[in-house]
N, C-alpha and C positions, 0 to 999 in steps of 0.2 A: 501494499498500498504508498506511494508516493505522498509525500508531509511535502505540498505545494507554498514557496513563499511570499510565488507570483500575488499577490489579493492584498499579503500587507503590505506588500511591500509600495501595491497603487494607495489603499492608505495612511501612511506615511505621508503620500506624497504633499498630501494636502497641506501641508506646514511645511513645504522644503521649496528650496528655491531650485529650480530648475534651468535646462541645462549646462548641466553636473556630470559625470559620471555618477552613483551611487552605487553602493558592494549589496552584493545580495547571495545570499543562497539556496543552491534549487536540492534536493535528493527524491534517490527512485530506487528501488528495490537494492535500497543498503548505501546508492555510491551517490558520492556526495560532490554536485562540479560548484565550487564558488564561479562568480560571473558580476560582469560590473555590466548596471543600466543605465544608461542615456536618455533620455525623455527630451525632447522639448519644448525648447522658447514657450510658453503659454498653452502649456500640457492643458486639456479640453481630455478625458473619459469620455463620451457622451461622444467620442469623433472615432473613429480609426485612421491608422498613420500609416503610412509603409515602413515593413520591420526590417534593418542590416544585419544579420548576424556575421563576429569580424573572426575569424581565428587564428589565433598568437603560433611564435611556431617553437623552435622544442628551449630554446636559453631558456626562453620565457616561463616554461611549466613550472606547479610549488602548486602550495596549500596559503599564501599571502593575502590570493584576490591582486594582484599588485601590479604582479609583470606585467601579466599580461594585457597594456596600454605601454606597453616600453615603449615600439613602437604602436604608431598612427595612433595616438591619443588628438595628437595635436590635429592629426588629416580630423580625424571621427571628427575633433570639436566645429574645424572649420567648414565642416558639408554643411551639421546641421546652419550653418546662418540661413545659406539658398537651400535647404532641400529635405529641409522638417523631416523629425523619423525616434521610432527606437530601436536605436540600436544595444545590439548586446554584444557584449566581450566576456566568452569562457574559460576557465582557465584547468588546463588541462595536467592530470601532476605529474608527479616528478618521475614517475616509472612507469608509465605508457603514454602513448599516443594516439593521438589521433585518427591516423589512417591502419590497416589493415596493409605494411609491409614488411619485407624484409629487406635490410640492412646488413650489406658486407663490407669488410677495411681490407682491402692487399698492397699493401705493395704503395703504404697513401693514395689508393683511388676510392674513395668511397661508392659503390653500384647502388640501386636496391628499386627492388623487384616487386613486381604491383600482381595478388591477382591469381596467387596461389591459395590463400586459402576466402572464403566470402564471410568469417564469419567477423561482426565488427569487435569489437575491442570498446570495457568499459565505457570507456572517456563519450567511446562513437556515442552507444546505447545510451547514453543517459547527457550527451551532445542532440538524439534526437528525441528523447523526451522532453525535453526544454526546450524544444524551436513548436513542436505539435500542441506543449501545455502554449505558447506565446499563438496560434492559429487560431487557438481555441476559447481565450481570452474574452473576445468579441474586443480590444480594442486598435486589430490586425486588416488591412487589406490585405482580403489575402492575395490580389490581385502585382502588386506591393508584393514585392520577398528576395533578398539578396544572400549574396553570402558571398565575401571572399575572410583571404589568408595570405600569410608569407612563409616564405620552406615549408615546416611541417601541414604549420597550416593552409599553404598551398596545395597543399595532396591530401589536408580534410575539405576543404573546397571542395575538390574532384568527385571525394567517396563519399561527403555528403549530399552529392548531383545525380548520382544513380541511387545509392539509399534511399532518397527522397524526392523523384524523376519527376512528381509534378506539383512542386511547392516554389519552387525558385523561380524569377524569371531573366535573371541574370545574375553571373556571378565571374569576379575576379583575381584565378590565385597569380602568386604570385613568386617567381623562384618554386615552385611544389614538381607534380607527377601527382601521375594516377595514373590506371588500366586500363589502356586504351578498350579493352573487352567488355569497355561497362557503355563504352560514351552512345552506344545504342538508347539505350533509355530513357538518355535523355534530350540528346542531339538535337533535336526540332523542339524542344521543349524551353530551352532556356540557351542563350547569348552567351556569349563567352568571351573575356577578355583576358590576357596570355602574358603575364610576362614576364624577361627573363634577362641573366648578364648575362653576352658571354663565353666572360672571364672565369665566369660563376668558376669555382674549388670546390662545394659544402657538394651543393645537389645539381651534378649536371643541365647542363643546356638543351643534351638532347631531352630530358623526359618534358620539358616544354615541346619539343620540337615534335616529341612524334604523340606527342597529344591533339594540335593544332591539324597537324596531321591528318590524324583518325577525325575530326570535329568535322576538319573541311570535308572528309570523305562519306562519313557521314550523314551532306550535309544541315547544319550550324549554321545557326547566323553568326563565326568565332573573329577573333582581331589576333592580330600576334605582334608583337611587340619586345627588339632582344636587341640589350644595349650593348656597345660598341664597347668595351673595356672593364666593365664593370662586372666586379664580384659577387656575392655570396648578397651584398645591400639592395636589393639593385628595386627592392619593398622602398628608398629614397627617391627613385627616379619614380616608379607607377608611382607614388603621392604625390608629391610635383608634376602628375600629370593632368593639366587643366581639365579637360576630357571628359575626364572619369565617371566626375560622380553627374554629369547630365548626358552621358552615355549611361551610365548606368541604369536614374530614377527613370530616363526615356522606356523603358520594355516595362511592360505590364503584360500579364496574362490573358 
């Protein structure tokens, strides 16, 4: 039986200034998932808003409900000024991963293998439950649901798309990767803008290249931006893209 904190937070929000992230903790099936939520300024619980799910990278895992916004907090706050939405930023535990991926390092070269198992990690299961909880809250315009993330969060973005294939209008995975065998489940339902640095020494740029090709072949409305000479921190370039949020919020189901 899951314990819900969502509506407790909504009650508290009546006396809290909006346009700032607030800490929440979601529990489902014995799993605790800390997350932060950002409400639009002037939030009105009689209205419905777009929902944006933001997934952090491996370096921001933990249980402090802080580190998941190490990268992207200012980016998300600035976006709110032009595109009011509810933003949720969950935090993955130290000992797990958003996506089910095998990571192998040989001779200082890291490889990521996707699709060997369809079993969701515990944080992914909790994330899906969290998203569904918000979708059933009555506060979300279900035609405007979006997801994006960086590195491990980029991989989580691709996986969330095939696990919830009819949910997201658009997505922006940054320096991630995914299972090319699953793209047909969401390719025609979700627009995707992929970002990667061509000198990434942590997550090979080929991860995004093959996903881009697979999505193109599957008939997806997909864009791909590769940054010359940029290493793993390509999220800095992606966050500086002036057209990212206009592109994202232009899509509706």
